[in-house]
N, C-alpha and C positions, 0 to 999 in steps of 0.2 A: 504494500500500500504506500502510495506517495505521501511524503510528509507535508504538513501544513505550509511550511515555509516555501517549499518548491511550488506548491499549488498557488500560493499568493504571488510569487514571482512570475509565474506563467500568466496568471490572471491580469496582473499589472501590465504584462506585455501584450494583452489583447486576447488571450485564450479564454473565451467565455465558458468553455467546458470545465476548465480548472476552477473558475469562479463558482460554477454550479456545484462542483464537487465539494468545495469549501462550505458553501451555503448548506448543502444537504448534511454534511458532517456535523456542523455546529448549530444548525437551525433550532433544534429542540432546546438546547441549553440557553440560547439567547432569547427564545420565546418565553421560557420559564422566568428568566431574569426580568423581563418587562411585564409579564402577566401579573406578577404580585405587586406591581407598583402603579400601573396605568390601566385604562380601559382597553378592551379588545381592539377597537379601531386605532387608537393611538399606538398600541403595541405593534400592530402590523407596520405602521409607518416607521416606527423607531427601529424595528428589525431591519427593514430595507436600508434606512439611513446608516445603521451600524455597519452593515456589510459593504455598502458603497464607501463609507468613511474609511474602511480598511485600505481600500485602493487609493482613495484621494489623499490620505495621510500616510502613504506608504513610506515616505522619507523618515517618518517618526519611528518606524520599526527597523531596528538595526540587527535583529536576530540575536541580541544579547539575552533576551528572555524568551519564554515560550510564546507561541502564537496565541494561545488561549489568554495569556496575560494581556497581550496587546489587544485582542478582540474585546475582552471585557473592559479594558481601559477606554476603548472607543465607545462601547455601550454605556458606560458610566458617564462619559462626557455628553453623549446624546441625551441621556436622561436628565442631566443638569440643565442642558439647553431647553429641553421640553418644559421643565418646571419653571425656568425663567420666563417663559412665555405666559405663564399663569399670573404674572404680576398684575395684569389688567383686572383680574377678578378681585373684588373686595375681600379683605381679610386673609389673603394668601401671601405668605412671605416665602420667596423662592430660595431660601437658604437651606439646602438639603442636609447640611451638617447638623442643623438643630431642629429642623422640622420633620415630622413624620409624614408618611403617605396619607394618614387620616387627616392631618392638618392641611396638606397640600392639595388633596383631591376633594371634590364634592361628591356627595352621594355614596360614600363608603359606609356601609351598615356596620354598626358595632353591636347589634343585637345578638346576644350569645345563646339565649334559651338553654337547651340541654346539649349543646354542641359537644362533639367528641374531642379528645385531646389534640388530635391533628388540626382540627378547625380552630381550636383555642390558640394553638401556637401560630397558625396563619394570621389570625387576628392580632395577636400580640406582636408578631413581627412587623405588621403594618403600623403599629403604634411607636415603633422605634424611630429615631432619626434615620433618614434615608441612607446615610452613609453606613450606619451600624447595621441596618437591615441588609444592605447590599453585601457588607462584609460577611455576615453570618450565612446568608444564602449562598454566596460563592464558596465559602468554606465547607458548608455541610451539604448543599445540594449539588455543587459541582466538584467537590472534593479537591479544591485548589490548595496547594501548599502555601506555606508562609512566604516563600520566595515568589511564587506566582502572584499572590495577593499584593506583595510589595510592589510588583510591577504595575498592577492595576491602579493602586492608590498612590504610587509615587513616593513611598516612604520605605524605611528599612524593615526587614523581617522582624526585628525586635519590637519596633513600633506596632507592627501588625499583631504580634502576640499580645501586647498590652491592650490594644483596642479590642481585640477579639474577646479577651477576658472581661473587659468592661461591658462590652455589648451583651455577652452571655448573662452577666449579672443583671443588667438592665432588663433583658428579656425575662429573666426569672421574676424580677419585681413586677413586671407588667402582668405576667401570667398569674402571679399570686393575687394581684389586685383584681383581675378579671374573674378569677376562679374562686378566690377565698382561701381559707386555710388548708384546703386539700391539694394545693399546687404540688406538682411533682418536684422531686429534688433535682439538682442541676444535672446529674448523670442521666436521669430519666428525661429531662428536658432536652438534652442533646440528642437523644434517640428520637424524641418526638419531633425535633426540628428537622432531622433527616426525613422522617416519615411524612412531614407536612409538605414535602416537595411537590408531590403530584396531585395534591388536593385541589 
């Protein structure tokens, strides 16, 4: 199987089949990345912009990191640009480092009812600041390493580990607040976070 870097180089050279192969290989992961943060219509647009951005910003990828790290870095930038366009709407602050998806989007239901643990974690993730949500989803849903995450976020692996720890603790606090005293322990919460991927 041809590696991602070779496919990207061929796509940048005009080989549409190579672009199609990259798109097919990484579509589901990128779709999942946007699905938990924006509506379906916006997600489709952002997926397209992400893959096209890989070609457009090819000079920014020097092969020093994995293609996945580069791809999700582009996806993260597209997400931030999308939220910046929401500034026109009253009450929305487009700072994804401090705002959660629940704050940034309208129409997100927080009705819990008797939701199962997976749904609970999905809702809790959406209450995290977007950067923390993104970090945990890439770590648990895409099994990205600290080095890959460092490429996505433009920080050191040590900083990633610190941020991941803080994000997990914040997620646990949110789950406890939503669920009450029966919240799962952090070990169970990590398992539930992985399980929440396909919900």
